C-alpha positions in Angstrom: -20.7 -0.3 69.5 -17.8 1.6 68.2 -17.4 2.6 64.5 -13.7 2.1 63.6 -14.1 1.6 59.8 -14.7 4.2 57.2 -16.2 1.7 54.8 -19.7 2.4 53.7 -19.7 1.0 50.1 -18.9 -2.3 48.4 -18.2 -2.7 44.7 -18.3 -6.0 42.8 -17.7 -7.0 39.2 -19.9 -9.6 37.6 -18.5 -12.8 36.3 -21.7 -14.8 35.8 -21.1 -17.0 38.8 -22.4 -15.1 41.9 -25.7 -13.8 43.0 -25.0 -13.1 46.7 -22.8 -10.2 47.7 -21.7 -9.2 51.2 -21.5 -5.8 52.8 -19.3 -5.4 55.9 -20.9 -2.4 57.6 -23.9 -2.2 59.9 -27.3 -1.0 58.8 -30.4 -0.4 60.9 -33.0 -1.2 58.3 -33.0 -3.0 54.9 -34.0 0.3 53.3 -30.6 1.8 54.5 -28.9 0.4 51.3 -28.7 1.9 47.9 -28.0 -0.9 45.4 -27.0 0.1 41.8 -25.8 -1.9 38.7 -23.8 -0.3 36.0 -23.5 -1.8 32.5 -20.5 -1.6 30.2 -22.2 1.3 28.4 -22.1 3.3 31.6 -25.8 3.3 32.1 -26.8 2.9 35.8 -29.9 1.2 37.2 -31.1 1.6 40.8 -32.4 -1.7 42.0 -35.7 -2.1 43.9 -35.8 -4.0 47.1 -37.8 -7.2 47.0 -38.2 -6.9 43.2 -34.5 -7.0 42.4 -32.8 -8.0 45.6 -33.3 -9.0 49.3 -31.2 -8.0 52.3 -30.0 -10.0 55.3 -27.9 -8.9 58.3 -29.9 -5.9 59.5 -28.5 -4.6 62.8 -25.5 -7.0 62.5 -22.2 -5.3 63.5 -20.4 -7.4 60.8 -22.9 -6.5 58.0 -24.8 -8.9 55.9 -25.6 -9.9 52.3 -27.5 -8.6 49.3 -29.0 -11.5 47.3 -30.2 -10.8 43.7 -33.7 -11.8 42.7 -33.9 -13.4 39.3 -36.8 -12.0 37.3 -35.0 -12.1 34.0 -33.3 -8.7 34.4 -30.8 -7.7 31.8 -27.9 -7.6 34.3 -28.4 -11.3 35.3 -27.2 -14.4 33.6 -28.8 -17.6 35.0 -29.6 -15.6 38.2 -26.0 -14.4 38.6 -24.5 -10.9 38.0 -23.5 -11.0 34.4 -20.1 -10.3 33.0 -19.7 -6.7 32.1 -21.8 -5.4 35.0 -20.7 -3.7 38.2 -22.7 -3.9 41.4 -22.5 -1.1 44.0 -23.8 -1.5 47.6 -23.7 1.7 49.6 -25.1 2.7 53.0 -27.5 5.7 52.6 -29.4 6.7 55.8 -32.2 9.1 55.8 -31.1 12.4 57.3 -33.5 12.1 60.3 -33.3 11.3 64.0 -36.0 8.7 64.7 -35.3 8.2 68.5 -37.3 10.1 71.1 -35.7 10.2 74.6 -38.4 11.2 77.1 -37.8 13.4 80.1 -37.4 11.1 83.2 -38.1 8.1 81.0 -36.1 4.8 81.0 -32.5 5.0 79.9 -31.1 2.4 77.6 -27.5 2.9 76.7 -27.8 0.8 73.5 -30.5 3.2 72.2 -28.2 6.2 72.9 -25.2 4.5 71.3 -27.2 3.5 68.2 -28.1 7.2 67.7 -24.5 8.2 68.1 -23.5 5.5 65.6 -26.2 6.8 63.3 -24.8 10.3 63.5 -21.3 9.0 62.6 -22.7 6.9 59.8 -24.4 10.0 58.3 -21.2 11.9 58.7 -19.4 9.2 56.7 -22.2 9.2 54.2 -21.9 13.0 53.7 -18.1 12.8 53.5 -18.4 10.2 50.7 -20.6 12.6 48.8 -18.2 15.5 49.4 -15.2 13.3 48.2 -16.9 12.8 44.8 -17.7 16.5 44.4 -15.7 19.2 42.7 -13.6 21.0 45.2 -10.9 23.7 45.2 -7.4 22.6 46.2 -6.1 23.4 49.7 -3.7 26.0 48.3 -6.5 28.2 46.8 -7.3 31.4 48.6 -9.8 31.2 51.4 -11.9 34.0 50.0 -12.4 32.2 46.7 -16.1 32.3 45.8 -17.1 29.1 44.0 -20.8 29.8 44.0 -22.4 29.1 40.7 -24.2 32.0 38.8 -28.0 31.9 39.2 -30.1 29.6 37.0 -31.1 32.6 35.0 -27.5 33.6 34.3 -26.3 30.2 33.4 -29.3 29.1 31.3 -28.1 27.8 27.9 -24.6 28.9 28.6 -21.2 27.2 29.4 -19.6 26.8 32.7 -16.3 28.6 32.6 -13.9 30.3 35.0 -12.7 33.9 35.0 -9.2 35.2 35.5 -9.6 34.7 39.3 -10.6 31.1 38.9 -14.2 31.8 40.0 -17.1 30.2 38.0 -18.9 32.3 35.4 -21.6 31.6 32.8 -20.0 31.9 29.3 -22.0 32.6 26.2 -19.2 31.4 24.0 -18.7 34.8 22.3 -16.2 37.7 22.7 -18.0 39.3 25.6 -14.9 38.9 27.8 -16.2 35.7 29.3 -14.6 33.3 26.8 -11.6 31.5 28.4 -9.7 31.1 25.1 -6.8 32.9 23.4 -7.3 36.2 21.6 -6.8 34.4 18.2 -9.5 31.8 18.9 -11.9 34.6 19.9 -11.6 35.8 16.3 -12.7 32.3 15.2 -15.5 31.9 17.7 -17.1 35.2 16.8 -17.5 34.1 13.2 -21.2 33.4 12.5 -20.8 31.1 9.4 -18.5 28.3 8.4 -17.2 30.3 5.5 -16.2 33.1 7.8 -14.4 30.7 10.1 -12.5 29.1 7.2 -11.4 32.6 6.1 -10.1 33.4 9.6 -8.2 30.1 9.7 -6.6 30.7 6.3 -8.9 28.6 4.2 -11.0 29.7 1.3 -13.9 28.6 -0.8 -17.0 26.7 0.1 -15.3 23.4 0.1 -12.6 24.5 2.6 -9.7 24.5 0.1 -6.4 25.9 1.3 -5.1 29.1 -0.5 -1.8 28.5 -2.3 -0.1 31.1 -0.1 -1.0 29.1 3.0 0.6 25.9 2.0 4.0 25.4 3.5 6.9 24.2 1.3 7.0 20.4 1.4 3.4 20.1 2.8 2.1 18.3 -0.3 3.9 15.0 -0.4 4.0 12.3 -3.0 1.9 10.1 -0.8 -0.8 12.8 -0.6 -0.7 13.2 -4.4 -1.0 9.5 -4.8 -4.0 9.5 -2.5 -5.8 12.1 -4.6 -4.8 15.4 -2.9 -4.9 17.0 -6.3 -8.2 16.9 -8.1 -9.1 16.2 -11.7 -6.7 17.8 -14.1 -7.8 20.8 -16.2 -7.9 19.6 -19.8 -8.0 22.1 -22.7 -8.1 21.7 -26.5 -6.2 24.3 -28.5 -6.1 24.9 -32.3 -4.0 28.0 -32.7 -1.1 30.0 -31.1 -1.6 29.9 -27.3 0.2 30.8 -24.1 -0.3 28.3 -21.3 -1.4 29.4 -17.8 -1.1 27.9 -14.4 -4.6 26.6 -14.8 -3.6 24.3 -17.7 -2.7 20.7 -16.8 -3.3 19.0 -20.1 -3.4 20.5 -23.6 -4.7 18.6 -26.6 -3.4 20.4 -29.7 -4.9 20.2 -33.2 -2.7 21.5 -36.0 -4.7 22.4 -39.0 -1.6 24.5 -39.7 1.7 24.9 -37.8 1.5 27.0 -34.6 3.4 27.7 -31.4 2.5 26.9 -27.8 4.3 29.1 -25.3 4.9 27.9 -21.7 5.9 30.6 -19.2 8.0 29.8 -16.2 5.0 30.1 -13.9 3.7 26.8 -15.4 5.6 24.1 -13.4 4.2 21.0 -15.0 2.2 20.4 -18.2 1.2 17.6 -20.5 0.8 18.3 -24.3 -0.4 15.9 -27.0 -0.9 16.4 -30.7 -4.2 15.0 -31.7 -4.6 15.7 -35.4 -3.3 13.3 -38.1 -1.5 15.9 -40.2 2.2 16.5 -40.2 1.9 20.2 -39.3 4.4 21.1 -36.6 3.4 22.1 -33.1 6.3 24.1 -31.7 6.6 24.3 -27.9 8.5 27.2 -26.5 9.4 27.2 -22.8 12.1 28.7 -20.6 15.4 27.6 -22.2 13.4 25.0 -24.1 12.3 24.6 -27.7 10.8 21.3 -28.9 8.0 20.2 -31.2 5.3 17.6 -31.8 5.0 16.4 -35.4 2.8 13.3 -35.6 -0.6 12.2 -34.3 -0.7 11.2 -30.6 2.9 12.3 -30.0 3.1 13.8 -26.5 5.5 15.4 -24.0 5.4 16.0 -20.3 7.3 19.2 -19.4 8.4 20.3 -15.9 10.1 23.5 -14.6 13.2 22.7 -12.6 13.6 26.2 -11.1 15.7 27.6 -13.9 14.4 26.0 -17.1 11.7 23.9 -18.6 12.8 20.3 -19.4 11.1 17.4 -21.2 10.5 14.9 -18.5 9.2 12.2 -20.9 8.3 12.0 -24.6 5.9 9.4 -26.1 6.0 8.7 -29.9 3.5 6.1 -30.9 4.4 3.8 -33.9 1.1 3.4 -35.7 1.0 1.7 -39.1 -0.9 4.0 -41.4 -1.8 3.5 -45.1 -1.0 6.1 -47.7 -0.8 6.4 -51.5 2.6 7.7 -52.8 3.3 9.5 -56.0 5.4 7.5 -58.4 7.9 8.9 -60.9 9.6 6.8 -63.6 7.3 3.8 -63.3 4.6 4.8 -65.7 1.0 4.1 -64.6 1.3 1.9 -61.6 -1.3 -0.5 -60.2 -1.7 -2.8 -57.2 -0.4 -0.1 -54.8 -0.3 -1.0 -51.1 1.9 1.3 -48.9 2.1 1.9 -45.2 4.2 4.2 -43.0 4.9 4.3 -39.3 7.1 6.6 -37.1 10.2 5.2 -35.4 11.8 7.9 -33.2 13.1 10.6 -35.5 12.6 8.5 -38.6 9.8 7.3 -40.9 9.5 3.7 -41.8 7.8 2.9 -45.1 6.9 -0.4 -46.7 4.9 -1.3 -49.7 4.4 -3.1 -53.0 3.2 -2.0 -56.5 3.2 -3.1 -60.1 5.0 -0.9 -62.6 3.5 0.4 -65.8 5.6 1.3 -68.8 8.8 2.6 -67.0 10.5 5.6 -68.4 14.1 7.1 -68.6 13.3 9.4 -65.6 14.8 9.1 -62.1 12.7 6.6 -60.2 11.1 8.2 -57.2 8.5 7.2 -54.6 7.1 10.2 -52.5 7.0 10.3 -48.7 3.6 11.0 -47.0 2.5 14.6 -46.5 5.2 17.3 -46.9 7.9 15.4 -45.0 11.5 15.7 -46.2 14.7 13.7 -45.5 17.2 14.9 -42.9 20.4 13.8 -44.8 23.1 16.1 -46.1 23.9 13.7 -48.9 22.4 10.7 -50.6 22.7 7.4 -48.7 21.2 3.9 -48.4 18.0 3.7 -46.3 16.4 0.5 -47.5 16.1 -2.4 -50.0 13.7 -3.7 -52.6 13.0 -6.9 -54.5 11.6 -7.3 -58.1 9.2 -10.0 -59.1 11.3 -11.1 -62.1 14.5 -13.1 -61.5 17.8 -11.3 -61.8 21.2 -11.5 -60.1 21.1 -7.9 -58.9 20.3 -6.1 -55.6 17.9 -3.2 -55.6 18.5 -0.3 -53.1 16.4 2.5 -51.6 18.2 5.8 -51.3 17.4 9.1 -49.6 19.1 12.4 -50.5 19.3 15.8 -48.8 16.0 17.4 -47.7 14.0 15.6 -50.4 10.3 14.6 -50.0 10.8 11.2 -51.8 13.1 8.2 -51.9 15.0 7.0 -54.9 16.1 3.6 -56.1 19.4 2.2 -57.2 20.6 -1.2 -58.5 23.8 -3.1 -57.6 25.2 -5.3 -60.3 28.4 -5.8 -62.2 28.4 -2.4 -63.8 26.3 -0.2 -61.5 26.7 0.8 -57.8 23.8 0.6 -55.5 24.4 4.2 -54.2 23.5 5.9 -57.5 19.9 6.7 -58.3 18.6 5.0 -61.4 15.9 5.7 -63.9 12.7 3.7 -63.9 13.5 1.9 -67.1 16.7 0.6 -65.6 14.9 -1.0 -62.7 11.7 -2.7 -63.9 9.7 -3.5 -67.0 6.0 -3.1 -67.5 4.1 -5.6 -65.3 7.0 -6.2 -62.8 6.1 -6.0 -59.2 8.4 -4.2 -56.8 8.4 -4.7 -53.0 10.4 -2.4 -50.8 11.0 -1.1 -47.3 13.0 1.9 -46.0 13.6 3.8 -42.8 14.2 7.5 -43.4 15.3 10.2 -40.9 12.9 13.1 -41.2 14.0 16.7 -41.2 12.9 18.5 -38.0 11.7 15.5 -36.0 12.8 14.8 -32.5 13.7 11.3 -31.5 
């Protein structure tokens, strides 16, 4: 016969509905086929004749069939080639010549033709192997030597190619056989991870990036929100201190007044006063002077390139009890007073019972050493007496005073003039009052 087809392999994809697969080329023996199944994981299994499949159509010019044998193999589903598997049927002849033509023996043309066919089939088989091998393109030089280095040379090494494109055994070091850039050679010759990070511009055992190696704009808000910056550095300070770039949060306790200095190198910092006293924490930055005066008051300060600015200020309004000093009211009793901060002012409210009042200006002290911020006396609150009277009681604050005074508004007296205690109450009268007093030196 003639061989006019180059086909010597059939490929089928399993769908769970077929167990018989045709091949369209001639074979001389059922062992002339190599049957392989490949799973979706890429693992190939060479099937065994009679155990895994049978063959029909031996010596048929048009080919024959491979029929799978169901023995519960993994690639079968109810005896059919399962979905996800590929079946390959390829003609693979042994590279021998089994026909012996005797001298002056009988001549059978079909026997001779079969051997010629076999030779062509083997040539096709070999060509198929060559087609799947690595080959140099047609335009490469004819004297190119693609012979691999010896097994001793290439043992435990990488296959690489030199500057001529010929194969070499590469050790992966800077011995001249590494097909990488000169920069990457400086990385590949590092023997430790720490050394490689240093070459690449990283530092530290954790692989952090040095500040100088971070490009402008590389740290985005999204990265900050995702935790690109670690836990803030928190420090507690109790006396005069100059912040550093390592300071993120400073908790300040003011047993006495002191100053926190923030240099321009500090780009962002959070400061909170933690002590319950009224001693001032002065904060001095670039073109900035501000202060914290009360417990838990805080500021967040940023540097805008030319000056420090207060990005946000928090002033808690916490109701706190205190015992004032009373003047002009004799020996008082039933004292219940509270204060809270409202911006740059102090709000006080309270009630007390007067003793034997005297002809001395009536005064009620502010907490701590606080003083009023007015340049002259003015109305800051009101009061009510327990005894009935057609009068109005006023609370007054003067200039830089550490107390409030009281006035009375009636037919003969104005409410803006401070009065003596005996003009306001009698012994045993209760007086309830409230006032909001701007405090000298406080920021709103």
